[in-house]
C-alpha positions in Angstrom: 74.5 103.8 114.6 77.1 106.5 115.5 79.1 108.4 112.9 82.6 109.5 113.7 82.4 112.9 112.2 80.8 115.1 109.6 83.3 117.9 110.1 85.3 119.5 107.3 89.1 120.1 107.5 90.2 123.5 108.8 93.0 125.4 107.1 95.7 126.3 109.7 98.2 127.9 107.3 98.6 128.5 103.6 101.1 130.2 101.3 102.4 129.5 97.8 104.4 126.5 98.9 102.4 124.9 101.7 99.0 124.1 103.0 98.6 122.9 106.6 95.2 121.5 107.5 93.5 120.1 110.6 91.9 116.9 109.4 88.9 115.6 111.4 88.8 112.1 112.7 86.9 109.8 110.4 88.3 111.3 107.1 90.7 109.2 105.0 93.7 110.9 103.5 93.4 109.3 100.1 90.6 107.8 98.0 87.6 106.8 100.1 86.4 103.3 99.6 82.9 104.3 100.3 81.4 106.9 97.8 79.6 108.7 100.6 82.9 109.5 102.3 85.1 112.4 101.0 88.8 111.9 101.3 91.2 114.7 102.3 92.8 114.5 98.8 89.5 115.1 97.2 88.8 118.0 99.5 92.2 119.5 98.7 91.5 119.3 95.0 88.1 121.0 95.5 89.9 123.8 97.4 92.4 124.7 94.8 95.3 122.2 95.1 95.1 120.1 91.9 97.9 117.8 92.8 98.1 117.5 96.6 101.3 116.0 98.0 100.8 115.0 101.6 104.1 115.1 103.6 102.6 113.2 106.5 99.5 111.0 106.5 97.1 110.1 109.3 94.9 107.1 109.9 91.3 107.6 109.0 90.3 108.0 112.7 93.3 110.1 113.8 92.6 113.8 113.8 95.0 116.6 113.4 97.6 118.3 111.3 98.5 117.2 107.8 101.2 119.1 105.8 100.6 119.4 102.1 103.1 120.6 99.6 101.6 122.6 96.7 104.3 122.0 94.2 107.0 119.4 93.4 109.9 121.5 94.7 108.3 121.9 98.1 107.5 118.2 98.2 111.1 117.2 97.4 112.5 119.5 100.1 110.1 118.3 102.8 110.4 114.7 101.7 114.2 114.9 102.3 113.5 116.5 105.7 111.2 113.5 106.6 114.0 111.0 105.7 116.5 113.0 107.8 113.9 113.0 110.7 113.9 116.8 110.7 110.2 117.2 110.9 109.0 117.2 114.6 105.6 115.8 115.3 103.7 115.7 118.5 100.5 113.8 119.2 98.0 113.6 122.1 96.3 110.4 123.0 93.8 109.3 125.7 94.9 105.8 126.9 93.4 103.1 129.0 94.8 102.7 132.5 97.2 104.7 134.6 100.8 105.1 133.6 103.4 104.1 136.2 105.9 106.7 134.9 105.7 110.3 134.0 107.8 109.9 130.9 109.5 107.2 129.0 110.7 105.7 125.7 109.2 102.8 123.8 111.9 101.3 121.6 110.3 98.3 120.1 110.5 97.1 116.4 107.2 96.9 114.5 106.1 94.4 111.8 103.0 93.1 110.2 101.0 90.6 112.2 100.9 87.1 110.8 98.0 85.9 112.9 95.4 88.7 113.1 92.1 88.6 111.3 92.7 92.3 110.4 95.2 92.2 107.6 96.5 95.7 108.2 97.4 95.0 111.9 100.9 95.6 113.1 102.6 94.1 116.1 105.8 94.5 118.1 108.1 91.9 116.3 111.6 91.5 117.7 112.7 89.2 114.9 111.3 90.8 111.7 110.1 94.2 112.7 111.5 97.6 111.7 113.2 99.8 114.3 110.5 102.0 115.9 110.9 104.6 118.7 108.3 106.6 120.5 108.8 109.0 123.5 105.9 109.8 125.8 105.1 112.3 128.5 102.1 112.1 130.8 100.0 115.2 130.4 97.1 114.5 132.7 95.9 111.6 134.9 92.2 110.9 134.8 90.1 108.3 136.6 91.2 105.0 134.9 92.7 106.9 132.0 95.8 108.8 131.1 96.3 111.7 128.6 99.8 111.4 127.1 101.9 113.4 124.7 103.7 111.3 122.1 106.8 112.2 120.2 107.6 109.6 117.5 111.1 109.4 116.2 110.2 107.0 113.4 107.1 106.9 111.3 105.9 103.3 111.0 102.3 102.5 110.2 100.2 102.5 113.3 103.3 103.1 115.4 101.8 105.0 118.2 98.8 102.7 118.5 101.0 99.6 118.4 103.5 100.9 121.0 100.8 102.0 123.4 99.0 98.7 123.2 102.3 96.8 123.7 102.9 99.0 126.8 99.5 97.8 128.2 97.7 101.2 127.6 95.8 101.0 124.3 94.2 104.2 123.0 90.6 104.6 124.0 88.3 103.7 121.1 90.9 101.7 119.2 89.0 99.0 117.3 92.2 97.1 116.2 94.6 97.5 119.1 92.0 97.8 121.9 90.0 95.1 123.7 88.9 93.1 120.7 90.2 93.3 117.1 87.0 91.8 115.7 85.3 95.1 116.6 87.1 96.6 113.5 85.4 94.0 111.3 82.1 94.8 112.8 82.7 98.5 112.3 83.5 98.0 108.6 80.2 96.1 108.2 77.8 98.1 110.4 79.6 101.3 111.5 79.7 102.1 115.2 76.8 100.5 117.1 75.6 101.2 120.7 76.9 97.8 121.7 80.3 98.6 120.3 80.3 102.0 121.9 79.7 100.4 125.3 83.1 98.6 124.9 85.1 101.3 123.0 83.7 104.4 124.9 84.4 106.6 121.9 83.3 106.1 118.2 86.9 106.6 117.1 90.3 106.2 118.6 91.4 109.2 120.7 94.5 110.2 118.9 95.2 113.7 117.7 98.2 115.1 115.7 98.5 118.3 117.7 101.8 119.9 116.6 104.2 119.9 113.7 107.5 121.9 113.2 110.0 122.1 110.4 112.0 124.4 108.2 110.0 126.2 105.5 110.9 124.6 102.1 111.6 127.9 100.4 112.8 130.3 103.1 114.3 127.7 105.4 112.9 129.6 108.4 111.6 127.6 111.3 107.8 127.2 111.4 105.5 125.4 113.8 101.8 124.8 113.7 99.3 123.6 116.2 95.7 122.2 116.1 93.6 122.4 119.2 92.2 119.2 120.8 89.0 118.2 119.0 85.7 118.3 120.9 85.2 114.6 121.3 88.5 114.2 123.1 88.1 117.4 125.1 84.7 116.3 126.3 85.9 112.8 127.2 88.6 114.4 129.4 86.1 116.7 131.1 83.8 113.8 131.8 86.5 111.6 133.3 88.4 113.9 135.8 
């Protein structure tokens, strides 16, 4: 069985108002269902933030930047910025297949799937879905894979994974939106097995929240933070030139 990560979060920035951390793939943001797994919220409390207020949240397997407000005032200010879409976020993903275009926009509404065996699964739903928009730029073309930069304009659950799967280029390692959604159920029961890894190629989906930019909640000065690509994604890229 393969574990996704044993790494700890890395602090990218901290002051009296904010904490910006680089979350490893495999760590949930809130309470872990399995006692052997530490959540980011628990880690933050252990590191001196008694009431962590996460401004953005990442799926368990998604690595990268999480912005944490350390007090209620900062949380309210940044929460309003989220609603006004004033927080810029950029992700990097490794996708299956070769993109036909160098850049583009995916403007497709997203709703909850009514037919999936995975109850959290979302789908493009033109009738009942919520408006969702993702811009993408091709960063690097590999053999049978493409590295893309993603700039979401909305923040729907699983938005980037849903949009890329709809486009025909699911993220490498995605157990829900990749080749077989039942792999997710197998993962919950057994973890990542060798047989599963033969299909998925990576123990987790290759999605990383690389950059975030916003106005500081107290000073209102522009600030931007970046987290380097994690080793698993970097090595995959090097091995598939």
